[in-house]
N, C-alpha and C positions, 0 to 999 in steps of 0.2 A: 503493500502497498503505501503510497506517494500523496497523505490525507496530509501529513506535516508540511512538503514546503511546495504545497498551493492553496494552505488557507494565510499563510504570512503575508501574500504577495496577493491574493487576490478579497482577504477582507469580508470576505460576505458577511450579510444579517443573519439568515440558516444556512446549516447545511442539514443536510438527509443521507446516511451511508448504507449502503445494502454491502455487510461483506460478501464475498464469492464464498457457494457452498460449501465448496472443496476445500475451502481454509480450513487449517486447523483453529479450534476454537480460540483456545490460552493463545496465538498467534495471533488471531483479528482481534480477538477482545484487551490486550495490550496496546494494538498500533492503535484504535480507538480511545484508548482511553490515555495514550500520548498525545495524543493531536486533539483530546479536550481540555486537561487540564488548564494549557496558556487562555483556549480562548472562554475561557468563565470567566476571566475580569475581562472578559474587551467586547463580553456583551452576544456571544454568540447562542443562539440556540443553536443549541445540534441532538441530531435525534440520528440514530440508531435500528433499523427493521432487521430484526433475522426470525425464520420461521422455528430456531435450532434451540431450543430450552437453555438447554447445557451455556449457551454462549449467555441469552437474555440476561439467566441466574449472577453466571457468570462476573458481567456489565452493573448489573443492581447491586452486587454483594459490593463490589470496587470501583463505583462512580464516584467524585465528588461531589457532595454534596451541595458547594457554595452558588448562587446564582450566576447564570439563570442553568438550574439544571439538566445533567445531560436524559434527556426522553427517547426511551425504550418501546418499542412496538417492535410484534409479532409477524404482520402483512405491509408491506412495504404499499402498497396504496395510501393504508390508512397513517401511516407514516408520513409520506406526501401530502393528504390531506390536512390534517394535522400541521404540521410544517408550515403548511400556503398559512390556515388561519390565525398563525399565533404572528404573522409580520402584517396583519392588515388591524 
């Protein structure tokens, strides 16, 4: 994942991340959490969509609880809809 290198140059208001289903849960979770930590202070809303329950549980257990928090969804369509609604 190249999340960390893309976000500082673009500085988006919101981000929806959909990890590859074939990616190892631990590696995907680690990459998402590393990208999320510096965004907390910049006001970027980050959402993650993965149907893999173990990955969702790892994200929930290890996510930074400061504002804005990491939003975790099981379905991509819901993650995108929620992110768009939050942006308006």
